[in-house]
Gaussian input, Z-matrix of N, CA and C with variables (Angstrom, degrees):
# hf/3-21g

backbone

0 1
 N
 C     1     B1
 C     2     B2     1     A1
 N     3     B3     2     A2     1     D1
 C     4     B4     3     A3     2     D2
 C     5     B5     4     A4     3     D3
 N     6     B6     5     A5     4     D4
 C     7     B7     6     A6     5     D5
 C     8     B8     7     A7     6     D6
 N     9     B9     8     A8     7     D7
 C    10    B10     9     A9     8     D8
 C    11    B11    10    A10     9     D9
 N    12    B12    11    A11    10    D10
 C    13    B13    12    A12    11    D11
 C    14    B14    13    A13    12    D12
 N    15    B15    14    A14    13    D13
 C    16    B16    15    A15    14    D14
 C    17    B17    16    A16    15    D15
 N    18    B18    17    A17    16    D16
 C    19    B19    18    A18    17    D17
 C    20    B20    19    A19    18    D18
 N    21    B21    20    A20    19    D19
 C    22    B22    21    A21    20    D20
 C    23    B23    22    A22    21    D21
 N    24    B24    23    A23    22    D22
 C    25    B25    24    A24    23    D23
 C    26    B26    25    A25    24    D24
 N    27    B27    26    A26    25    D25
 C    28    B28    27    A27    26    D26
 C    29    B29    28    A28    27    D27
 N    30    B30    29    A29    28    D28
 C    31    B31    30    A30    29    D29
 C    32    B32    31    A31    30    D30
 N    33    B33    32    A32    31    D31
 C    34    B34    33    A33    32    D32
 C    35    B35    34    A34    33    D33
 N    36    B36    35    A35    34    D34
 C    37    B37    36    A36    35    D35
 C    38    B38    37    A37    36    D36
 N    39    B39    38    A38    37    D37
 C    40    B40    39    A39    38    D38
 C    41    B41    40    A40    39    D39
 N    42    B42    41    A41    40    D40
 C    43    B43    42    A42    41    D41
 C    44    B44    43    A43    42    D42
 N    45    B45    44    A44    43    D43
 C    46    B46    45    A45    44    D44
 C    47    B47    46    A46    45    D45
 N    48    B48    47    A47    46    D46
 C    49    B49    48    A48    47    D47
 C    50    B50    49    A49    48    D48
 N    51    B51    50    A50    49    D49
 C    52    B52    51    A51    50    D50
 C    53    B53    52    A52    51    D51
 N    54    B54    53    A53    52    D52
 C    55    B55    54    A54    53    D53
 C    56    B56    55    A55    54    D54
 N    57    B57    56    A56    55    D55
 C    58    B58    57    A57    56    D56
 C    59    B59    58    A58    57    D57
 N    60    B60    59    A59    58    D58
 C    61    B61    60    A60    59    D59
 C    62    B62    61    A61    60    D60
 N    63    B63    62    A62    61    D61
 C    64    B64    63    A63    62    D62
 C    65    B65    64    A64    63    D63
 N    66    B66    65    A65    64    D64
 C    67    B67    66    A66    65    D65
 C    68    B68    67    A67    66    D66
 N    69    B69    68    A68    67    D67
 C    70    B70    69    A69    68    D68
 C    71    B71    70    A70    69    D69
 N    72    B72    71    A71    70    D70
 C    73    B73    72    A72    71    D71
 C    74    B74    73    A73    72    D72
 N    75    B75    74    A74    73    D73
 C    76    B76    75    A75    74    D74
 C    77    B77    76    A76    75    D75
 N    78    B78    77    A77    76    D76
 C    79    B79    78    A78    77    D77
 C    80    B80    79    A79    78    D78
 N    81    B81    80    A80    79    D79
 C    82    B82    81    A81    80    D80
 C    83    B83    82    A82    81    D81
 N    84    B84    83    A83    82    D82
 C    85    B85    84    A84    83    D83
 C    86    B86    85    A85    84    D84
 N    87    B87    86    A86    85    D85
 C    88    B88    87    A87    86    D86
 C    89    B89    88    A88    87    D87
 N    90    B90    89    A89    88    D88
 C    91    B91    90    A90    89    D89
 C    92    B92    91    A91    90    D90
 N    93    B93    92    A92    91    D91
 C    94    B94    93    A93    92    D92
 C    95    B95    94    A94    93    D93
 N    96    B96    95    A95    94    D94
 C    97    B97    96    A96    95    D95
 C    98    B98    97    A97    96    D96
 N    99    B99    98    A98    97    D97
 C   100   B100    99    A99    98    D98
 C   101   B101   100   A100    99    D99
 N   102   B102   101   A101   100   D100
 C   103   B103   102   A102   101   D101
 C   104   B104   103   A103   102   D102
 N   105   B105   104   A104   103   D103
 C   106   B106   105   A105   104   D104
 C   107   B107   106   A106   105   D105
 N   108   B108   107   A107   106   D106
 C   109   B109   108   A108   107   D107
 C   110   B110   109   A109   108   D108
 N   111   B111   110   A110   109   D109
 C   112   B112   111   A111   110   D110
 C   113   B113   112   A112   111   D111
 N   114   B114   113   A113   112   D112
 C   115   B115   114   A114   113   D113
 C   116   B116   115   A115   114   D114
 N   117   B117   116   A116   115   D115
 C   118   B118   117   A117   116   D116
 C   119   B119   118   A118   117   D117
 N   120   B120   119   A119   118   D118
 C   121   B121   120   A120   119   D119
 C   122   B122   121   A121   120   D120
 N   123   B123   122   A122   121   D121
 C   124   B124   123   A123   122   D122
 C   125   B125   124   A124   123   D123
 N   126   B126   125   A125   124   D124
 C   127   B127   126   A126   125   D125
 C   128   B128   127   A127   126   D126
 N   129   B129   128   A128   127   D127
 C   130   B130   129   A129   128   D128
 C   131   B131   130   A130   129   D129
 N   132   B132   131   A131   130   D130
 C   133   B133   132   A132   131   D131
 C   134   B134   133   A133   132   D132
 N   135   B135   134   A134   133   D133
 C   136   B136   135   A135   134   D134
 C   137   B137   136   A136   135   D135
 N   138   B138   137   A137   136   D136
 C   139   B139   138   A138   137   D137
 C   140   B140   139   A139   138   D138
 N   141   B141   140   A140   139   D139
 C   142   B142   141   A141   140   D140
 C   143   B143   142   A142   141   D141
 N   144   B144   143   A143   142   D142
 C   145   B145   144   A144   143   D143
 C   146   B146   145   A145   144   D144
 N   147   B147   146   A146   145   D145
 C   148   B148   147   A147   146   D146
 C   149   B149   148   A148   147   D147
 N   150   B150   149   A149   148   D148
 C   151   B151   150   A150   149   D149
 C   152   B152   151   A151   150   D150
 N   153   B153   152   A152   151   D151
 C   154   B154   153   A153   152   D152
 C   155   B155   154   A154   153   D153
 N   156   B156   155   A155   154   D154
 C   157   B157   156   A156   155   D155
 C   158   B158   157   A157   156   D156
 N   159   B159   158   A158   157   D157
 C   160   B160   159   A159   158   D158
 C   161   B161   160   A160   159   D159
 N   162   B162   161   A161   160   D160
 C   163   B163   162   A162   161   D161
 C   164   B164   163   A163   162   D162
 N   165   B165   164   A164   163   D163
 C   166   B166   165   A165   164   D164
 C   167   B167   166   A166   165   D165
 N   168   B168   167   A167   166   D166
 C   169   B169   168   A168   167   D167
 C   170   B170   169   A169   168   D168
 N   171   B171   170   A170   169   D169
 C   172   B172   171   A171   170   D170
 C   173   B173   172   A172   171   D171
 N   174   B174   173   A173   172   D172
 C   175   B175   174   A174   173   D173
 C   176   B176   175   A175   174   D174
 N   177   B177   176   A176   175   D175
 C   178   B178   177   A177   176   D176
 C   179   B179   178   A178   177   D177
 N   180   B180   179   A179   178   D178
 C   181   B181   180   A180   179   D179
 C   182   B182   181   A181   180   D180
 N   183   B183   182   A182   181   D181
 C   184   B184   183   A183   182   D182
 C   185   B185   184   A184   183   D183
 N   186   B186   185   A185   184   D184
 C   187   B187   186   A186   185   D185
 C   188   B188   187   A187   186   D186
 N   189   B189   188   A188   187   D187
 C   190   B190   189   A189   188   D188
 C   191   B191   190   A190   189   D189
 N   192   B192   191   A191   190   D190
 C   193   B193   192   A192   191   D191
 C   194   B194   193   A193   192   D192
 N   195   B195   194   A194   193   D193
 C   196   B196   195   A195   194   D194
 C   197   B197   196   A196   195   D195
 N   198   B198   197   A197   196   D196
 C   199   B199   198   A198   197   D197
 C   200   B200   199   A199   198   D198
 N   201   B201   200   A200   199   D199
 C   202   B202   201   A201   200   D200
 C   203   B203   202   A202   201   D201
 N   204   B204   203   A203   202   D202
 C   205   B205   204   A204   203   D203
 C   206   B206   205   A205   204   D204
 N   207   B207   206   A206   205   D205
 C   208   B208   207   A207   206   D206
 C   209   B209   208   A208   207   D207
 N   210   B210   209   A209   208   D208
 C   211   B211   210   A210   209   D209
 C   212   B212   211   A211   210   D210
 N   213   B213   212   A212   211   D211
 C   214   B214   213   A213   212   D212
 C   215   B215   214   A214   213   D213
 N   216   B216   215   A215   214   D214
 C   217   B217   216   A216   215   D215
 C   218   B218   217   A217   216   D216
 N   219   B219   218   A218   217   D217
 C   220   B220   219   A219   218   D218
 C   221   B221   220   A220   219   D219
 N   222   B222   221   A221   220   D220
 C   223   B223   222   A222   221   D221
 C   224   B224   223   A223   222   D222
 N   225   B225   224   A224   223   D223
 C   226   B226   225   A225   224   D224
 C   227   B227   226   A226   225   D225
 N   228   B228   227   A227   226   D226
 C   229   B229   228   A228   227   D227
 C   230   B230   229   A229   228   D228
 N   231   B231   230   A230   229   D229
 C   232   B232   231   A231   230   D230
 C   233   B233   232   A232   231   D231
 N   234   B234   233   A233   232   D232
 C   235   B235   234   A234   233   D233
 C   236   B236   235   A235   234   D234
 N   237   B237   236   A236   235   D235
 C   238   B238   237   A237   236   D236
 C   239   B239   238   A238   237   D237
 N   240   B240   239   A239   238   D238
 C   241   B241   240   A240   239   D239
 C   242   B242   241   A241   240   D240
 N   243   B243   242   A242   241   D241
 C   244   B244   243   A243   242   D242
 C   245   B245   244   A244   243   D243
 N   246   B246   245   A245   244   D244
 C   247   B247   246   A246   245   D245
 C   248   B248   247   A247   246   D246
 N   249   B249   248   A248   247   D247
 C   250   B250   249   A249   248   D248
 C   251   B251   250   A250   249   D249
 N   252   B252   251   A251   250   D250
 C   253   B253   252   A252   251   D251
 C   254   B254   253   A253   252   D252
 N   255   B255   254   A254   253   D253
 C   256   B256   255   A255   254   D254
 C   257   B257   256   A256   255   D255
 N   258   B258   257   A257   256   D256
 C   259   B259   258   A258   257   D257
 C   260   B260   259   A259   258   D258
 N   261   B261   260   A260   259   D259
 C   262   B262   261   A261   260   D260
 C   263   B263   262   A262   261   D261
 N   264   B264   263   A263   262   D262
 C   265   B265   264   A264   263   D263
 C   266   B266   265   A265   264   D264
 N   267   B267   266   A266   265   D265
 C   268   B268   267   A267   266   D266
 C   269   B269   268   A268   267   D267
 N   270   B270   269   A269   268   D268
 C   271   B271   270   A270   269   D269
 C   272   B272   271   A271   270   D270
 N   273   B273   272   A272   271   D271
 C   274   B274   273   A273   272   D272
 C   275   B275   274   A274   273   D273
 N   276   B276   275   A275   274   D274
 C   277   B277   276   A276   275   D275
 C   278   B278   277   A277   276   D276
 N   279   B279   278   A278   277   D277
 C   280   B280   279   A279   278   D278
 C   281   B281   280   A280   279   D279
 N   282   B282   281   A281   280   D280
 C   283   B283   282   A282   281   D281
 C   284   B284   283   A283   282   D282
 N   285   B285   284   A284   283   D283
 C   286   B286   285   A285   284   D284
 C   287   B287   286   A286   285   D285
 N   288   B288   287   A287   286   D286
 C   289   B289   288   A288   287   D287
 C   290   B290   289   A289   288   D288
 N   291   B291   290   A290   289   D289
 C   292   B292   291   A291   290   D290
 C   293   B293   292   A292   291   D291
 N   294   B294   293   A293   292   D292
 C   295   B295   294   A294   293   D293
 C   296   B296   295   A295   294   D294
 N   297   B297   296   A296   295   D295
 C   298   B298   297   A297   296   D296
 C   299   B299   298   A298   297   D297
 N   300   B300   299   A299   298   D298
 C   301   B301   300   A300   299   D299
 C   302   B302   301   A301   300   D300
 N   303   B303   302   A302   301   D301
 C   304   B304   303   A303   302   D302
 C   305   B305   304   A304   303   D303
 N   306   B306   305   A305   304   D304
 C   307   B307   306   A306   305   D305
 C   308   B308   307   A307   306   D306
 N   309   B309   308   A308   307   D307
 C   310   B310   309   A309   308   D308
 C   311   B311   310   A310   309   D309
 N   312   B312   311   A311   310   D310
 C   313   B313   312   A312   311   D311
 C   314   B314   313   A313   312   D312
 N   315   B315   314   A314   313   D313
 C   316   B316   315   A315   314   D314
 C   317   B317   316   A316   315   D315

   B1=1.4552
   B2=1.5172
   B3=1.3423
   B4=1.4616
   B5=1.5247
   B6=1.3434
   B7=1.4601
   B8=1.5301
   B9=1.3174
   B10=1.4587
   B11=1.5238
   B12=1.3111
   B13=1.4693
   B14=1.5198
   B15=1.3308
   B16=1.4619
   B17=1.5257
   B18=1.3246
   B19=1.4582
   B20=1.5145
   B21=1.3392
   B22=1.4617
   B23=1.5209
   B24=1.3211
   B25=1.4542
   B26=1.5326
   B27=1.3262
   B28=1.4577
   B29=1.5231
   B30=1.3289
   B31=1.4643
   B32=1.5195
   B33=1.3270
   B34=1.4581
   B35=1.5219
   B36=1.3272
   B37=1.4623
   B38=1.5317
   B39=1.3293
   B40=1.4618
   B41=1.5210
   B42=1.3049
   B43=1.4650
   B44=1.5278
   B45=1.3264
   B46=1.4645
   B47=1.5228
   B48=1.3173
   B49=1.4672
   B50=1.5151
   B51=1.3372
   B52=1.4541
   B53=1.5196
   B54=1.3273
   B55=1.4569
   B56=1.5190
   B57=1.3272
   B58=1.4490
   B59=1.5224
   B60=1.3276
   B61=1.4493
   B62=1.5243
   B63=1.3185
   B64=1.4563
   B65=1.5116
   B66=1.3121
   B67=1.4616
   B68=1.5264
   B69=1.3258
   B70=1.4569
   B71=1.5135
   B72=1.3250
   B73=1.4484
   B74=1.5192
   B75=1.3114
   B76=1.4512
   B77=1.5187
   B78=1.3172
   B79=1.4519
   B80=1.5193
   B81=1.3222
   B82=1.4567
   B83=1.5165
   B84=1.3218
   B85=1.4606
   B86=1.5212
   B87=1.3116
   B88=1.4651
   B89=1.5212
   B90=1.2816
   B91=1.4535
   B92=1.5224
   B93=1.3577
   B94=1.4630
   B95=1.5229
   B96=1.3230
   B97=1.4598
   B98=1.5166
   B99=1.3346
   B100=1.4603
   B101=1.5262
   B102=1.3294
   B103=1.4586
   B104=1.5333
   B105=1.3108
   B106=1.4653
   B107=1.5199
   B108=1.3261
   B109=1.4575
   B110=1.5185
   B111=1.3105
   B112=1.4536
   B113=1.5151
   B114=1.3145
   B115=1.4599
   B116=1.5238
   B117=1.3258
   B118=1.4699
   B119=1.5233
   B120=1.3192
   B121=1.4563
   B122=1.5272
   B123=1.3288
   B124=1.4637
   B125=1.5192
   B126=1.3266
   B127=1.4693
   B128=1.5253
   B129=1.3234
   B130=1.4566
   B131=1.5206
   B132=1.3454
   B133=1.4602
   B134=1.5215
   B135=1.3051
   B136=1.4550
   B137=1.5268
   B138=1.3191
   B139=1.4617
   B140=1.5184
   B141=1.3322
   B142=1.4592
   B143=1.5217
   B144=1.3243
   B145=1.4602
   B146=1.5098
   B147=1.3144
   B148=1.4648
   B149=1.5223
   B150=1.3387
   B151=1.4609
   B152=1.5260
   B153=1.3356
   B154=1.4710
   B155=1.5224
   B156=1.3230
   B157=1.4588
   B158=1.5229
   B159=1.3188
   B160=1.4630
   B161=1.5296
   B162=1.3412
   B163=1.4587
   B164=1.5241
   B165=1.3039
   B166=1.4557
   B167=1.5227
   B168=1.3272
   B169=1.4566
   B170=1.5343
   B171=1.3338
   B172=1.4709
   B173=1.5347
   B174=1.3208
   B175=1.4577
   B176=1.5241
   B177=1.3266
   B178=1.4646
   B179=1.5219
   B180=1.3362
   B181=1.4610
   B182=1.5300
   B183=1.3340
   B184=1.4672
   B185=1.5199
   B186=1.3231
   B187=1.4614
   B188=1.5293
   B189=1.3236
   B190=1.4696
   B191=1.5268
   B192=1.3217
   B193=1.4715
   B194=1.5212
   B195=1.3164
   B196=1.4677
   B197=1.5282
   B198=1.3388
   B199=1.4627
   B200=1.5300
   B201=1.3238
   B202=1.4631
   B203=1.5241
   B204=1.3274
   B205=1.4650
   B206=1.5325
   B207=1.3342
   B208=1.4709
   B209=1.5229
   B210=1.3324
   B211=1.4646
   B212=1.5229
   B213=1.3257
   B214=1.4558
   B215=1.5331
   B216=1.3088
   B217=1.4643
   B218=1.5299
   B219=1.3321
   B220=1.4603
   B221=1.5300
   B222=1.3310
   B223=1.4670
   B224=1.5190
   B225=1.3102
   B226=1.4645
   B227=1.5278
   B228=1.3208
   B229=1.4560
   B230=1.5283
   B231=1.3249
   B232=1.4597
   B233=1.5211
   B234=1.3225
   B235=1.4632
   B236=1.5191
   B237=1.3108
   B238=1.4576
   B239=1.5220
   B240=1.3269
   B241=1.4578
   B242=1.5195
   B243=1.3328
   B244=1.4523
   B245=1.5144
   B246=1.3435
   B247=1.4607
   B248=1.5267
   B249=1.3204
   B250=1.4715
   B251=1.5239
   B252=1.3410
   B253=1.4763
   B254=1.5279
   B255=1.3274
   B256=1.4599
   B257=1.5244
   B258=1.3208
   B259=1.4585
   B260=1.5248
   B261=1.3250
   B262=1.4648
   B263=1.5300
   B264=1.3415
   B265=1.4647
   B266=1.5275
   B267=1.3341
   B268=1.4628
   B269=1.5312
   B270=1.3012
   B271=1.4573
   B272=1.5229
   B273=1.3255
   B274=1.4650
   B275=1.5276
   B276=1.3275
   B277=1.4678
   B278=1.5234
   B279=1.3242
   B280=1.4572
   B281=1.5261
   B282=1.3205
   B283=1.4569
   B284=1.5235
   B285=1.3261
   B286=1.4638
   B287=1.5253
   B288=1.3293
   B289=1.4688
   B290=1.5212
   B291=1.3302
   B292=1.4618
   B293=1.5274
   B294=1.3299
   B295=1.4652
   B296=1.5250
   B297=1.3213
   B298=1.4538
   B299=1.5307
   B300=1.3320
   B301=1.4705
   B302=1.5313
   B303=1.3230
   B304=1.4656
   B305=1.5254
   B306=1.3198
   B307=1.4599
   B308=1.5409
   B309=1.3200
   B310=1.4701
   B311=1.5190
   B312=1.3293
   B313=1.4684
   B314=1.5291
   B315=1.3223
   B316=1.4739
   B317=1.5053
   A1=110.77
   A2=117.52
   A3=121.54
   A4=110.49
   A5=116.92
   A6=120.82
   A7=110.25
   A8=117.50
   A9=121.73
   A10=110.91
   A11=117.27
   A12=121.38
   A13=109.66
   A14=117.26
   A15=121.11
   A16=110.37
   A17=117.60
   A18=121.66
   A19=111.01
   A20=116.77
   A21=120.60
   A22=111.15
   A23=116.36
   A24=121.42
   A25=109.82
   A26=117.59
   A27=121.36
   A28=111.60
   A29=117.31
   A30=120.89
   A31=111.06
   A32=115.83
   A33=120.25
   A34=110.51
   A35=117.35
   A36=120.40
   A37=110.61
   A38=117.51
   A39=120.37
   A40=110.18
   A41=116.44
   A42=120.63
   A43=110.66
   A44=116.76
   A45=120.31
   A46=110.75
   A47=117.96
   A48=120.80
   A49=109.83
   A50=117.98
   A51=121.95
   A52=110.16
   A53=117.34
   A54=121.48
   A55=110.58
   A56=117.59
   A57=121.62
   A58=109.80
   A59=117.07
   A60=122.56
   A61=110.86
   A62=118.02
   A63=120.74
   A64=111.44
   A65=118.63
   A66=121.26
   A67=109.73
   A68=117.97
   A69=121.38
   A70=110.93
   A71=117.58
   A72=120.94
   A73=112.25
   A74=117.95
   A75=122.19
   A76=113.71
   A77=118.28
   A78=120.67
   A79=112.34
   A80=117.45
   A81=120.57
   A82=111.85
   A83=117.80
   A84=121.53
   A85=113.43
   A86=118.04
   A87=118.47
   A88=111.02
   A89=114.34
   A90=121.57
   A91=110.48
   A92=117.90
   A93=118.84
   A94=112.07
   A95=117.40
   A96=120.69
   A97=111.72
   A98=117.26
   A99=121.81
   A100=109.52
   A101=117.67
   A102=118.75
   A103=111.08
   A104=115.33
   A105=120.89
   A106=110.02
   A107=116.15
   A108=120.58
   A109=106.84
   A110=116.30
   A111=120.62
   A112=111.34
   A113=114.32
   A114=121.90
   A115=106.84
   A116=117.74
   A117=119.76
   A118=111.58
   A119=116.09
   A120=120.72
   A121=109.13
   A122=115.50
   A123=120.59
   A124=113.08
   A125=116.98
   A126=122.59
   A127=108.63
   A128=116.38
   A129=120.89
   A130=109.05
   A131=116.97
   A132=119.74
   A133=110.46
   A134=115.46
   A135=121.24
   A136=107.08
   A137=115.58
   A138=121.03
   A139=108.29
   A140=115.76
   A141=120.57
   A142=111.05
   A143=114.63
   A144=121.73
   A145=114.80
   A146=114.45
   A147=121.34
   A148=112.23
   A149=116.00
   A150=120.37
   A151=112.44
   A152=117.23
   A153=124.03
   A154=111.81
   A155=115.67
   A156=121.34
   A157=108.64
   A158=116.76
   A159=122.15
   A160=111.06
   A161=114.84
   A162=122.35
   A163=107.47
   A164=116.42
   A165=122.10
   A166=105.65
   A167=115.75
   A168=122.88
   A169=110.04
   A170=117.72
   A171=119.54
   A172=110.97
   A173=116.78
   A174=121.15
   A175=111.73
   A176=117.16
   A177=120.54
   A178=112.07
   A179=117.74
   A180=121.07
   A181=111.49
   A182=117.45
   A183=120.76
   A184=112.30
   A185=117.11
   A186=119.71
   A187=112.78
   A188=117.98
   A189=121.37
   A190=109.57
   A191=116.13
   A192=120.85
   A193=112.46
   A194=117.18
   A195=119.16
   A196=110.61
   A197=117.06
   A198=120.44
   A199=109.51
   A200=116.67
   A201=120.50
   A202=110.97
   A203=116.67
   A204=120.77
   A205=110.50
   A206=116.23
   A207=120.12
   A208=110.11
   A209=116.68
   A210=120.40
   A211=110.97
   A212=116.56
   A213=121.04
   A214=111.11
   A215=116.46
   A216=120.93
   A217=111.42
   A218=117.31
   A219=121.44
   A220=112.12
   A221=116.72
   A222=121.38
   A223=112.61
   A224=117.11
   A225=120.09
   A226=111.85
   A227=117.12
   A228=120.66
   A229=111.15
   A230=116.61
   A231=120.17
   A232=110.11
   A233=118.05
   A234=121.05
   A235=111.74
   A236=117.32
   A237=121.71
   A238=113.50
   A239=118.98
   A240=120.13
   A241=113.93
   A242=119.54
   A243=121.57
   A244=112.90
   A245=116.74
   A246=120.37
   A247=112.82
   A248=116.62
   A249=120.57
   A250=109.31
   A251=118.09
   A252=120.29
   A253=111.74
   A254=115.14
   A255=120.82
   A256=107.64
   A257=115.85
   A258=121.75
   A259=109.08
   A260=115.98
   A261=121.46
   A262=107.09
   A263=118.01
   A264=120.68
   A265=115.06
   A266=117.58
   A267=119.48
   A268=107.94
   A269=116.88
   A270=119.40
   A271=110.23
   A272=116.14
   A273=121.18
   A274=110.03
   A275=117.16
   A276=121.07
   A277=111.19
   A278=116.74
   A279=120.58
   A280=109.95
   A281=117.00
   A282=121.07
   A283=111.34
   A284=116.53
   A285=120.39
   A286=111.17
   A287=117.43
   A288=120.75
   A289=110.84
   A290=116.70
   A291=120.90
   A292=110.25
   A293=117.29
   A294=120.54
   A295=111.17
   A296=116.99
   A297=120.69
   A298=111.91
   A299=115.56
   A300=119.94
   A301=110.33
   A302=117.32
   A303=120.90
   A304=110.15
   A305=116.35
   A306=120.59
   A307=110.72
   A308=116.55
   A309=119.86
   A310=112.32
   A311=117.43
   A312=121.93
   A313=112.41
   A314=116.64
   A315=120.54
   A316=112.88
   D1=-45.76
   D2=179.83
   D3=-63.02
   D4=-36.38
   D5=179.30
   D6=-66.14
   D7=-39.75
   D8=178.50
   D9=-65.06
   D10=-42.15
   D11=177.80
   D12=-63.70
   D13=-43.06
   D14=178.98
   D15=-62.11
   D16=-42.19
   D17=178.35
   D18=-62.66
   D19=-45.43
   D20=178.87
   D21=-62.57
   D22=-39.94
   D23=178.36
   D24=-63.09
   D25=-43.47
   D26=179.37
   D27=-65.06
   D28=-39.34
   D29=176.81
   D30=-62.28
   D31=-43.20
   D32=179.93
   D33=-65.35
   D34=-43.55
   D35=179.35
   D36=-63.79
   D37=-39.86
   D38=177.54
   D39=-62.70
   D40=-40.05
   D41=178.94
   D42=-65.15
   D43=-40.00
   D44=178.64
   D45=-65.29
   D46=-39.95
   D47=177.00
   D48=-64.48
   D49=-39.79
   D50=178.26
   D51=-62.20
   D52=-43.92
   D53=179.53
   D54=-61.10
   D55=-44.33
   D56=-178.92
   D57=-62.37
   D58=-42.36
   D59=-179.05
   D60=-65.47
   D61=-47.49
   D62=-177.95
   D63=-69.72
   D64=-30.43
   D65=179.24
   D66=-61.53
   D67=-43.49
   D68=-179.63
   D69=-65.40
   D70=-41.22
   D71=-178.66
   D72=-67.47
   D73=-35.58
   D74=-174.56
   D75=-90.43
   D76=1.34
   D77=-176.08
   D78=-55.69
   D79=-42.18
   D80=-177.29
   D81=-79.00
   D82=-14.91
   D83=-176.26
   D84=-93.36
   D85=-12.09
   D86=-174.36
   D87=-73.51
   D88=150.93
   D89=-179.77
   D90=-76.84
   D91=140.93
   D92=177.55
   D93=-64.52
   D94=-18.47
   D95=178.60
   D96=-74.84
   D97=-21.46
   D98=-177.97
   D99=-122.06
   D100=79.90
   D101=-179.44
   D102=-64.31
   D103=144.36
   D104=-179.59
   D105=-67.19
   D106=135.56
   D107=175.65
   D108=-82.60
   D109=111.62
   D110=-176.84
   D111=-76.86
   D112=146.16
   D113=178.15
   D114=-122.11
   D115=126.01
   D116=179.70
   D117=-60.86
   D118=152.00
   D119=176.73
   D120=-60.89
   D121=137.57
   D122=-179.02
   D123=89.69
   D124=6.76
   D125=179.70
   D126=-130.21
   D127=165.25
   D128=173.32
   D129=-142.42
   D130=148.78
   D131=177.78
   D132=-85.46
   D133=147.11
   D134=175.90
   D135=-146.27
   D136=138.90
   D137=-179.09
   D138=-107.92
   D139=139.76
   D140=-170.58
   D141=-127.75
   D142=137.89
   D143=172.14
   D144=75.64
   D145=-179.94
   D146=179.94
   D147=-64.56
   D148=-30.60
   D149=-179.32
   D150=-82.65
   D151=-3.39
   D152=179.54
   D153=52.62
   D154=49.19
   D155=177.24
   D156=-66.40
   D157=131.49
   D158=-175.02
   D159=-91.64
   D160=132.60
   D161=174.55
   D162=-125.12
   D163=147.10
   D164=172.99
   D165=-113.54
   D166=112.41
   D167=-168.55
   D168=-112.69
   D169=138.42
   D170=176.11
   D171=-63.27
   D172=140.06
   D173=177.69
   D174=-59.04
   D175=-27.73
   D176=180.00
   D177=-62.40
   D178=-24.48
   D179=179.51
   D180=-66.75
   D181=-20.62
   D182=179.96
   D183=-64.45
   D184=-22.27
   D185=179.81
   D186=-85.37
   D187=-9.27
   D188=178.95
   D189=-73.14
   D190=130.90
   D191=-177.49
   D192=-58.63
   D193=-37.56
   D194=-178.26
   D195=-67.90
   D196=-35.73
   D197=177.96
   D198=-69.97
   D199=-40.29
   D200=176.53
   D201=-62.65
   D202=-38.44
   D203=178.38
   D204=-64.48
   D205=-40.17
   D206=177.67
   D207=-61.44
   D208=-48.43
   D209=179.46
   D210=-63.38
   D211=-38.46
   D212=178.84
   D213=-63.04
   D214=-37.60
   D215=-179.59
   D216=-63.11
   D217=-31.15
   D218=-175.83
   D219=-115.17
   D220=31.64
   D221=-176.57
   D222=-54.15
   D223=-49.14
   D224=-176.57
   D225=-63.17
   D226=-41.34
   D227=-179.78
   D228=-67.23
   D229=-36.85
   D230=180.00
   D231=-69.76
   D232=-42.06
   D233=178.42
   D234=-64.47
   D235=-33.42
   D236=-172.98
   D237=-70.57
   D238=-13.71
   D239=-174.36
   D240=-81.90
   D241=-9.65
   D242=176.29
   D243=61.49
   D244=-121.96
   D245=-177.14
   D246=-94.50
   D247=8.08
   D248=177.56
   D249=-79.74
   D250=167.96
   D251=179.26
   D252=-58.84
   D253=150.99
   D254=178.00
   D255=-65.52
   D256=125.64
   D257=-178.78
   D258=-128.62
   D259=131.53
   D260=178.20
   D261=-114.79
   D262=123.88
   D263=-174.82
   D264=-84.06
   D265=39.85
   D266=174.16
   D267=-101.34
   D268=172.23
   D269=179.40
   D270=-73.08
   D271=152.69
   D272=177.47
   D273=-62.04
   D274=-36.44
   D275=179.59
   D276=-62.71
   D277=-43.61
   D278=178.92
   D279=-64.22
   D280=-44.67
   D281=-179.45
   D282=-62.28
   D283=-44.03
   D284=178.84
   D285=-63.46
   D286=-36.71
   D287=176.66
   D288=-62.92
   D289=-41.40
   D290=178.12
   D291=-64.51
   D292=-43.75
   D293=178.46
   D294=-61.36
   D295=-43.34
   D296=178.71
   D297=-63.17
   D298=-40.72
   D299=178.40
   D300=-62.59
   D301=-46.77
   D302=179.81
   D303=-62.06
   D304=-43.62
   D305=-179.63
   D306=-61.89
   D307=-38.39
   D308=-179.36
   D309=-70.70
   D310=-23.00
   D311=179.78
   D312=-81.82
   D313=-18.65
   D314=-178.25
   D315=-85.74

């Protein structure tokens, strides 16, 4: 189980590094009609639910077991998105509850 969580964590981190790299390369190519949504250093964007609600989450939350369990639950869906934004198909309410729990533990 710990090995699977570690693998999922490494996949997510690799995806975040890929996003950071491609963002810099595409800066000059983006349309002025679609300004880039900036993410502060030390955070990553994640989209949640059918409505694709956007959250900007601290990277430190990736080490929380409950967050790792959430990502582990949706491993196949997260891998399937390729170079698109990270999307987790849980409800926004569930995701917000997890964020609140992690925040209360820190």
